[in-house]
VEXSE-153913 format. One record per atom (N, C-alpha, C, CB): x, y, z; residue in three letters. Coordinates in steps of 0.001 Angstrom, whole numbers, padded with zeros to 6 digits, always signed. Glycine has a CB too. Example, Ala and Ser with C-alpha at 12.3 -4.5 7.8 and 13.67 -1.06 7.14 Angstrom:
<sites>
+013190-005690+007800ALA/+012300-004500+007800ALA/+013200-003300+007800ALA/+011308-004473+009046ALA/+012850-002250+007080SER/+013670-001060+007140SER/+012900+000030+007870SER/+014084-000598+005725SER/
</sites>
This chain:
<sites>
+068988-084352+194114MET/+070408-084544+193959MET/+070707-086026+194107MET/+071202-083704+194984MET/+071458-086563+193170THR/+071776-087994+193155THR/+073280-088195+193229THR/+071207-088671+191890THR/+073686-089193+194027VAL/+075094-089591+194087VAL/+075176-091092+193818VAL/+075735-089229+195480VAL/+076044-091444+192893PHE/+076317-092834+192549PHE/+077599-093236+193271PHE/+076444-093033+190990PHE/+077490-094192+194197VAL/+078663-094721+194887VAL/+079113-095929+194076VAL/+078350-095104+196405VAL/+080247-095769+193379ASN/+080733-096744+192414ASN/+081758-097661+193073ASN/+081344-096039+191187ASN/+081359-098905+193334PHE/+082254-099917+193904PHE/+082858-100797+192808PHE/+081497-100790+194923PHE/+082494-100543+191528ASP/+082827-101448+190427ASP/+084096-101096+189657ASP/+081700-101487+189480ASP/+084759-100012+190030GLY/+085932-099579+189283GLY/+085523-098734+188090GLY/+086753-100783+188822GLY/+086503-097995+187545VAL/+086194-097090+186448VAL/+087489-096643+185775VAL/+085388-095868+186953VAL/+087389-096258+184528THR/+088484-095582+183844THR/+088046-094141+183629THR/+088853-096288+182481THR/+088795-093211+184232LEU/+088489-091791+184136LEU/+089394-091126+183113LEU/+088636-091112+185502LEU/+088829-090180+182364THR/+089626-089358+181472THR/+089657-087941+182026THR/+089059-089383+180021THR/+090726-087221+181712GLU/+090919-085884+182250GLU/+090024-084870+181554GLU/+092372-085471+182122GLU/+089451-083990+182352GLY/+088602-082925+181830GLY/+087729-082369+182931GLY/+087740-083431+180670GLY/+086747-081580+182561THR/+085794-081044+183529THR/+084950-082187+184074THR/+084893-079946+182886THR/+084768-082217+185394ASP/+083999-083299+186014ASP/+082674-083537+185301ASP/+083744-082987+187479ASP/+082452-084800+184943ASP/+081176-085242+184392ASP/+081055-086738+184689ASP/+081074-084945+182839ASP/+080370-087049+185779ALA/+080221-088440+186194ALA/+079556-089286+185122ALA/+079424-088519+187475ALA/+078697-088684+184317THR/+077968-089443+183300THR/+078866-089922+182167THR/+076852-088601+182735THR/+080035-089273+181982THR/+080970-089675+180926THR/+082315-090129+181480THR/+081184-088528+179960THR/+082401-090314+182819ASP/+083640-090739+183487ASP/+084799-089782+183193ASP/+084018-092160+183047ASP/+084504-088505+183266THR/+085503-087458+183062THR/+085746-086782+184406THR/+085038-086417+181974THR/+087036-086543+184721SER/+087375-086013+186034SER/+088464-084959+185956SER/+087809-087129+186950SER/+088307-083925+186771SER/+089330-082883+186854SER/+090395-083213+187899SER/+088684-081542+187180SER/+090172-084238+188721ILE/+091114-084538+189808ILE/+092008-085741+189541ILE/+090356-084770+191074ILE/+091614-086617+188619ALA/+092416-087816+188372ALA/+092045-088401+187015ALA/+092210-088869+189498ALA/+093009-089101+186420ASP/+092695-089875+185228ASP/+093386-091218+185347ASP/+093131-089130+183930ASP/+092900-092187+184580GLY/+093448-093531+184631GLY/+092381-094524+185063GLY/+094646-093589+185579GLY/+092820-095770+185207THR/+091916-096850+185586THR/+092017-097105+187076THR/+092228-098134+184798THR/+090873-097183+187733PHE/+090801-097411+189173PHE/+090084-098736+189421PHE/+090067-096233+189896PHE/+090737-099613+190177ALA/+090247-100969+190418ALA/+088978-100967+191267ALA/+091327-101805+191098ALA/+088162-102014+191114PRO/+086962-102134+191941PRO/+087315-102246+193426PRO/+086139-103351+191505PRO/+086373-101883+194269TYR/+086495-102038+195719TYR/+086754-103504+196030TYR/+085214-101529+196455TYR/+087671-103767+196950ALA/+088011-105145+197303ALA/+088177-105307+198807ALA/+089290-105577+196590ALA/+087516-104468+199576GLY/+087664-104489+201024GLY/+087056-105718+201676GLY/+087047-103266+201608GLY/+087427-105918+202933THR/+086908-107063+203677THR/+085484-106811+204176THR/+087825-107383+204856THR/+085067-105568+204220VAL/+083696-105221+204599VAL/+082846-105263+203327VAL/+083625-103796+205296VAL/+081729-105994+203326PRO/+080904-106069+202113PRO/+080444-104691+201644PRO/+079691-106956+202360PRO/+080493-104483+200333ALA/+080097-103196+199754ALA/+078665-102829+200137ALA/+080236-103234+198229ALA/+077772-103815+200219GLU/+076387-103487+200574GLU/+076274-102951+202009GLU/+075498-104725+200411GLU/+077143-103407+202908ASP/+077149-102881+204278ASP/+077680-101450+204300ASP/+078002-103780+205202ASP/+078716-101203+203514VAL/+079280-099855+203412VAL/+078227-098903+202836VAL/+080565-099855+202526VAL/+077555-099345+201773PHE/+076552-098492+201135PHE/+075405-098193+202101PHE/+076011-099160+199855PHE/+074955-099180+202840ALA/+073867-098962+203810ALA/+074290-097941+204866ALA/+073462-100298+204491ALA/+075533-098000+205313ALA/+076030-097032+206294ALA/+076113-095633+205679ALA/+077414-097463+206825ALA/+076499-095541+204405PHE/+076533-094255+203710PHE/+075122-093679+203600PHE/+077164-094410+202307PHE/+074162-094514+203206GLU/+072774-094055+203118GLU/+072285-093522+204459GLU/+071864-095191+202644GLU/+072675-094160+205544ALA/+072249-093714+206876ALA/+072793-092324+207199ALA/+072708-094715+207945ALA/+074030-092045+206793ILE/+074619-090724+207037ILE/+073826-089649+206305ILE/+076099-090693+206593ILE/+073401-089924+205079PHE/+072705-088932+204261PHE/+071177-089018+204359PHE/+073120-089090+202826PHE/+070640-089905+205193ALA/+069186-090044+205327ALA/+068473-088736+205675ALA/+068875-091069+206381ALA/+069056-087858+206505PRO/+068342-086620+206846PRO/+068332-085557+205741PRO/+068950-086030+208073PRO/+069020-085791+204651TYR/+069237-084741+203656TYR/+068590-085100+202317TYR/+070737-084494+203465TYR/+068328-084080+201477PRO/+067695-084328+200173PRO/+068685-084878+199140PRO/+067068-083039+199645PRO/+069173-086079+199414VAL/+070154-086737+198547VAL/+069643-088142+198247VAL/+071581-086780+199216VAL/+069660-088504+196990CYS/+069302-089854+196572CYS/+070607-090605+196298CYS/+068360-089841+195301CYS/+070885-091627+197094ALA/+072114-092410+196923ALA/+071786-093713+196206ALA/+072791-092696+198297ALA/+072676-094119+195317THR/+072514-095379+194602THR/+073887-096019+194412THR/+071808-095159+193230THR/+073916-097349+194386ASP/+075154-098044+194060ASP/+075062-098690+192668ASP/+075466-099111+195130ASP/+074072-098260+191903VAL/+073896-098677+190507VAL/+073937-097411+189663VAL/+072539-099477+190290VAL/+074759-097427+188622ARG/+074891-096226+187789ARG/+073526-095849+187193ARG/+075938-096456+186654ARG/+073099-094605+187404PRO/+071824-094161+186829PRO/+071875-094167+185295PRO/+071470-092750+187340PRO/+070724-094371+184695ASP/+070636-094375+183234ASP/+070834-092986+182645ASP/+069297-094929+182795ASP/+070523-091954+183429GLU/+070691-090585+182943GLU/+071085-089684+184098GLU/+069397-090071+182269GLU/+071592-088524+183749GLY/+072083-087594+184750GLY/+071153-086438+184945GLY/+073434-087093+184379GLY/+071590-085462+185701PRO/+072926-085419+186285PRO/+073003-086204+187593PRO/+073342-083978+186522PRO/+074204-086663+187897TYR/+074490-087287+189180TYR/+075981-087127+189460TYR/+074068-088798+189188TYR/+076309-087088+190741ALA/+077709-087096+191162ALA/+078138-088549+191309ALA/+077917-086300+192507ALA/+079460-088786+191312MET/+079970-090145+191473MET/+081141-090127+192448MET/+080401-090747+190105MET/+081075-091050+193418VAL/+082212-091294+194304VAL/+082701-092700+193990VAL/+081823-091132+195839VAL/+083932-092807+193500VAL/+084534-094089+193155VAL/+085263-094610+194388VAL/+085508-093956+191930VAL/+084882-095801+194845VAL/+085539-096440+195977VAL/+086436-097514+195377VAL/+084494-097044+197021VAL/+087745-097299+195461THR/+088695-098134+194718THR/+089656-098892+195624THR/+089484-097280+193758THR/+090047-100079+195167ALA/+091042-100880+195875ALA/+092434-100268+195764ALA/+091055-102305+195332ALA/+092591-099334+194846ASP/+093890-098702+194660ASP/+094283-097882+195886ASP/+093875-097816+193416ASP/+095584-097714+196063THR/+096070-096824+197106THR/+096236-095438+196514THR/+097405-097337+197712THR/+096156-094456+197365SER/+096246-093085+196901SER/+097622-092794+196317SER/+095939-092123+198037SER/+097680-092130+195165PRO/+098971-091734+194606PRO/+099624-090620+195438PRO/+098796-091272+193151PRO/+098875-090088+196406TYR/+099384-089003+197241TYR/+099874-089494+198592TYR/+098315-087959+197440TYR/+099958-090808+198779GLY/+100475-091377+200015GLY/+099389-092012+200858GLY/+101177-090321+200814GLY/+099798-092833+201832PRO/+098834-093593+202625PRO/+097947-092728+203522PRO/+099563-094588+203469PRO/+098325-091494+203789GLY/+097514-090625+204628GLY/+096364-089960+203893GLY/+098371-089580+205233GLY/+096320-090106+202566VAL/+095258-089484+201781VAL/+094241-090556+201426VAL/+095823-088795+200495VAL/+093089-090511+202090GLY/+092061-091523+201876GLY/+091005-091117+200883GLY/+091412-091854+203156GLY/+090890-089799+200622GLU/+089872-089303+199702GLU/+090486-088223+198821GLU/+088637-088753+200474GLU/+089892-088054+197665LEU/+090311-086993+196761LEU/+089052-086443+196103LEU/+091346-087511+195691LEU/+088824-085141+196311ALA/+087636-084510+195736ALA/+087882-083024+195609ALA/+086378-084786+196596ALA/+087315-082433+194593GLY/+087359-080991+194457GLY/+086259-080353+195295GLY/+087224-080583+192986GLY/+086488-079135+195746ILE/+085475-078388+196486ILE/+084607-077667+195455ILE/+086129-077371+197512ILE/+083327-077977+195429ASP/+082397-077388+194456ASP/+081376-076555+195219ASP/+081687-078495+193591ASP/+081730-075315+195492CYS/+080875-074429+196273CYS/+079494-074304+195653CYS/+081513-073055+196400CYS/+078473-074525+196469GLY/+077105-074407+195993GLY/+076683-075486+195022GLY/+076921-073098+195358GLY/+077468-076551+194906ASP/+077191-077632+193963ASP/+076932-077086+192563ASP/+075992-078456+194435ASP/+077849-076223+192103GLY/+077742-075641+190772GLY/+077775-076671+189663GLY/+078838-074659+190564GLY/+078428-077806+189915ASN/+078472-078889+188936ASN/+077888-080138+189589ASN/+079937-079146+188427ASN/+076640-080487+189317PRO/+076024-081659+189950PRO/+076544-082993+189412PRO/+074534-081602+189767PRO/+077574-082938+188535LYS/+078147-084164+187960LYS/+079584-084382+188450LYS/+078118-084097+186414LYS/+079874-083937+189679SER/+081221-084043+190245SER/+081674-085495+190382SER/+081271-083359+191605SER/+082994-085669+190423VAL/+083609-086979+190604VAL/+084577-086890+191785VAL/+084346-087451+189297VAL/+084521-087879+192671ALA/+085434-087959+193818ALA/+085944-089391+193928ALA/+084724-087514+195148ALA/+087054-089567+194640LEU/+087658-090885+194829LEU/+087866-091173+196313LEU/+088997-090979+194076LEU/+087666-092438+196692VAL/+087991-092917+198032VAL/+088906-094121+197845VAL/+086688-093289+198867VAL/+090085-094064+198479PHE/+091103-095107+198314PHE/+091086-096046+199516PHE/+092512-094481+198136PHE/+091229-097347+199260GLU/+091263-098328+200349GLU/+092532-098199+201186GLU/+091155-099744+199787GLU/+093655-097907+200557ASN/+094945-097804+201248ASN/+095310-099051+202039ASN/+094932-096622+202172ASN/+094741-100195+201660GLY/+095125-101463+202258GLY/+094705-101645+203692GLY/+096568-101618+202173GLY/+093841-100770+204222SER/+093477-100897+205630SER/+092170-101660+205791SER/+093362-099517+206278SER/+092065-102384+206903VAL/+090818-103028+207271VAL/+090022-101992+208044VAL/+091052-104346+208113VAL/+088739-101876+207755ASP/+087942-100819+208348ASP/+086559-101356+208652ASP/+087863-099591+207418ASP/+085727-100528+209222THR/+084334-100873+209471THR/+083470-100270+208371THR/+083876-100377+210869THR/+082245-100751+208261ALA/+081316-100183+207286ALA/+081107-098704+207575ALA/+079965-100936+207309ALA/+080936-098358+208852ALA/+080722-096954+209229ALA/+081941-096100+208896ALA/+080401-096846+210727ALA/+083137-096626+209088GLY/+084358-095868+208797GLY/+084542-095605+207308GLY/+085563-096607+209330GLY/+084295-096610+206493ILE/+084422-096431+205043ILE/+083319-095499+204549ILE/+084355-097802+204303ILE/+082105-095669+205064ALA/+080987-094811+204664ALA/+081267-093357+205014ALA/+079685-095272+205334ALA/+081893-093119+206158ALA/+082235-091746+206548ALA/+083237-091145+205576ALA/+082801-091713+207977ALA/+084187-091949+205095ARG/+085160-091440+204119ARG/+084476-091125+202786ARG/+086299-092466+203904ARG/+083495-091945+202386ILE/+082737-091665+201165ILE/+081931-090386+201354ILE/+081803-092854+200803ILE/+081276-090255+202504ALA/+080480-089056+202791ALA/+081368-087816+202820ALA/+079734-089208+204133ALA/+082571-087946+203367HIS/+083540-086843+203423HIS/+083858-086361+202007HIS/+084844-087288+204152HIS/+084183-087307+201124ALA/+084529-086944+199738ALA/+083328-086330+199026ALA/+085028-088184+198959ALA/+082152-086929+199177PHE/+080953-086406+198522PHE/+080617-085013+199035PHE/+079765-087348+198744PHE/+080762-084784+200327ALA/+080454-083468+200906ALA/+081338-082381+200300ALA/+080632-083499+202436ALA/+082588-082712+199990HIS/+083456-081736+199318HIS/+082865-081318+197972HIS/+084871-082320+199116HIS/+082260-082271+197259THR/+081690-081933+195949THR/+080464-081035+196081THR/+081317-083206+195190THR/+079979-080858+197304LEU/+078847-079972+197574LEU/+079300-078648+198189LEU/+077849-080663+198502LEU/+080626-078454+198263GLY/+081167-077193+198755GLY/+081514-077171+200221GLY/+080217-076127+198491GLY/+081412-078291+200917LEU/+081778-078322+202325LEU/+083277-078550+202474LEU/+080990-079415+203065LEU/+083859-077910+203486GLU/+085303-077952+203695GLU/+085637-078629+205021GLU/+085894-076534+203658GLU/+086925-078814+205297HIS/+087374-079462+206529HIS/+087075-078611+207757HIS/+088865-079753+206455HIS/+086711-079286+208849VAL/+086445-078611+210122VAL/+087224-079275+211239VAL/+084940-078619+210445VAL/+087274-078575+212397ASP/+088022-079103+213538ASP/+087162-079921+214508ASP/+088667-077967+214283ASP/+085882-080076+214245GLU/+084971-080815+215131GLU/+085244-082317+215001GLU/+083473-080494+214790GLU/+085720-082999+216089PRO/+086112-084412+215998PRO/+085012-085369+215544PRO/+086606-084858+217317PRO/+083756-085090+215874SER/+082695-086034+215522SER/+082069-085765+214157SER/+081626-086001+216570SER/+082523-084722+213455ASP/+081949-084365+212160ASP/+082597-085174+211038ASP/+082117-082859+211896ASP/+081789-085541+210043VAL/+082276-086257+208859VAL/+083437-085501+208206VAL/+081131-086458+207841VAL/+083419-084178+208277LEU/+084444-083377+207614LEU/+085636-083051+208486LEU/+083849-082116+207128LEU/+085781-083765+209611ASN/+086972-083578+210425ASN/+088194-083856+209570ASN/+086949-084496+211675ASN/+089172-082987+209662VAL/+090331-083046+208773VAL/+091190-084289+208977VAL/+091177-081823+208968VAL/+091287-084809+210200SER/+092206-085923+210436SER/+091521-087278+210528SER/+092972-085680+211692SER/+090279-087326+210982SER/+089590-088598+211121SER/+088085-088357+211036SER/+089968-089294+212458SER/+087469-088664+209891PRO/+086051-088360+209731PRO/+085182-088982+210817PRO/+085581-088829+208384PRO/+084263-088169+211353GLY/+083263-088662+212285GLY/+082162-089377+211516GLY/+082680-087510+213130GLY/+081033-089597+212165THR/+079982-090399+211551THR/+078711-089618+211222THR/+079638-091529+212453THR/+078737-088288+211397SER/+077574-087475+211039SER/+078024-086047+210765SER/+076503-087506+212164SER/+077100-085250+210263PHE/+077357-083826+210067PHE/+076781-083107+211282PHE/+076723-083291+208713PHE/+077650-082480+212056VAL/+077257-081856+213315VAL/+076462-080579+213033VAL/+078503-081544+214186VAL/+075369-080401+213774ASP/+074518-079225+213623ASP/+075021-078123+214551ASP/+073029-079568+213926ASP/+076183-077582+214209ALA/+076802-076490+214963ALA/+077844-075841+214065ALA/+077448-077004+216305ALA/+078158-074595+214357CYS/+079217-073922+213608CYS/+080563-074418+214104CYS/+079113-072376+213748CYS/+081359-074945+213197SER/+082689-075465+213525SER/+083730-074674+212750SER/+082796-076987+213202SER/+084892-074495+213360ASP/+085967-073762+212709ASP/+086462-074530+211484ASP/+087125-073510+213693ASP/+086656-073801+210382LEU/+087251-074383+209183LEU/+088735-074594+209426LEU/+087016-073479+207939LEU/+089302-075627+208799VAL/+090706-075992+208982VAL/+091386-076036+207627VAL/+090843-077357+209710VAL/+092613-075522+207578GLY/+093409-075618+206359GLY/+093001-074597+205324GLY/+093299-076994+205775GLY/+093507-074780+204108PRO/+093179-073831+203035PRO/+091666-073794+202827PRO/+093902-074220+201709PRO/+091153-072582+202650GLN/+089720-072413+202456GLN/+089455-071821+201084GLN/+089118-071521+203555GLN/+088396-072292+200461ASP/+088003-071773+199162ASP/+087260-070463+199392ASP/+087121-072802+198375ASP/+087800-069346+198902PRO/+087140-068065+199166PRO/+085738-067968+198568PRO/+087986-066945+198631PRO/+085467-068716+197532VAL/+084153-068690+196911VAL/+083100-069328+197823VAL/+084193-069410+195561VAL/+083522-070266+198671CYS/+082575-070961+199548CYS/+082160-070131+200754CYS/+083175-072258+200020CYS/+082836-069024+200995GLY/+082532-068212+202174GLY/+081072-067838+202281GLY/+083356-066969+202161GLY/+080465-067395+201190ALA/+079055-066994+201224ALA/+078157-068175+201569ALA/+078635-066394+199876ALA/+078484-069348+201059GLN/+077705-070555+201355GLN/+077739-070833+202855GLN/+078250-071777+200563GLN/+078928-070761+203461HIS/+079069-071041+204891HIS/+078456-069931+205740HIS/+080544-071219+205253HIS/+078640-068673+205303GLU/+078194-067531+206100GLU/+076677-067374+206116GLU/+078823-066266+205575GLU/+075965-068154+205320ALA/+074504-068162+205410ALA/+074051-068776+206738ALA/+073893-068941+204222ALA/+074957-069535+207390PHE/+074616-070239+208626PHE/+075564-069957+209790PHE/+074591-071706+208365PHE/+076764-069443+209497CYS/+077798-069295+210526CYS/+078603-068017+210307CYS/+078735-070515+210529CYS/+079342-067591+211334PRO/+080268-066470+211156PRO/+081401-066850+210188PRO/+080853-066032+212524PRO/+082104-065852+209650PRO/+083235-066152+208756PRO/+084232-067107+209426PRO/+083954-064846+208342PRO/+084767-068014+208619GLY/+085760-068974+209109GLY/+085157-070215+209737GLY/+086648-068313+210102GLY/+083827-070354+209647GLN/+083156-071528+210202GLN/+082140-072064+209195GLN/+082464-071184+211548GLN/+081687-073310+209426GLN/+080596-073876+208626GLN/+079762-074807+209495GLN/+081148-074635+207385GLN/+078510-074950+209107ASN/+077592-075898+209716ASN/+077156-076835+208599ASN/+076357-075177+210406ASN/+077851-077978+208480GLY/+077574-078915+207400GLY/+076144-079425+207415GLY/+078518-080073+207478GLY/+075603-079680+208599HIS/+074225-080163+208704HIS/+073256-079136+208110HIS/+073863-080455+210182HIS/+073406-077876+208487ALA/+072505-076828+207984ALA/+072660-076657+206474ALA/+072781-075487+208698ALA/+073883-076685+205985GLU/+074099-076501+204544GLU/+073499-077672+203755GLU/+075614-076368+204235GLU/+073692-078897+204238LEU/+073122-080043+203533LEU/+071604-080039+203614LEU/+073671-081346+204104LEU/+071044-079622+204747SER/+069587-079555+204894SER/+068966-078577+203918SER/+069217-079164+206312SER/+069725-077536+203555ALA/+069223-076492+202661ALA/+069401-076818+201178ALA/+069913-075197+202967ALA/+070019-077942+200856LEU/+070241-078297+199453LEU/+068929-078301+198683LEU/+070920-079668+199344LEU/+068984-077794+197493GLY/+067806-077802+196640GLY/+066774-076755+197018GLY/+067175-079146+196675GLY/+067181-075797+197877GLY/+066244-074739+198264GLY/+065497-075152+199468GLY/+065280-074404+197146GLY/
</sites>
């Protein structure tokens, strides 16, 4: 599984997610390149560290061929308000390995670890992971932590009913273990 972390900006067209053709079901239009005060290479290194335990190949250079997912890290602010830092569809079981997600700068100064956690949060949604109430987990609904906790955590907010089977392979209904689900990627 490959994820392209795009710091260079992109123009997305509306349609079924396909990172290889810059087509997205969640947004369309032109998104400016990352312009944060934290160097992109530091952010990318922190993102790689979060996903080091899992079967994910991360790159900040667009692959020559697919499939790959893409997380666009943009200088633009979220059209949904300053409280929305990421935008991604929930893709239970990674049914579409060419998903597209967005991470918005929202004009805030942050750390490499903080921005990387927001990228990891958005990417995890494209793998079918949902929000949890565990404060230290990347998928915490209000403030992403810095890792995927190896424990069953309560799901928060609207839940995708299709993802239930994915979560219930490791936890009781209404909970998920992001670490276990990511560890199991690819069989």
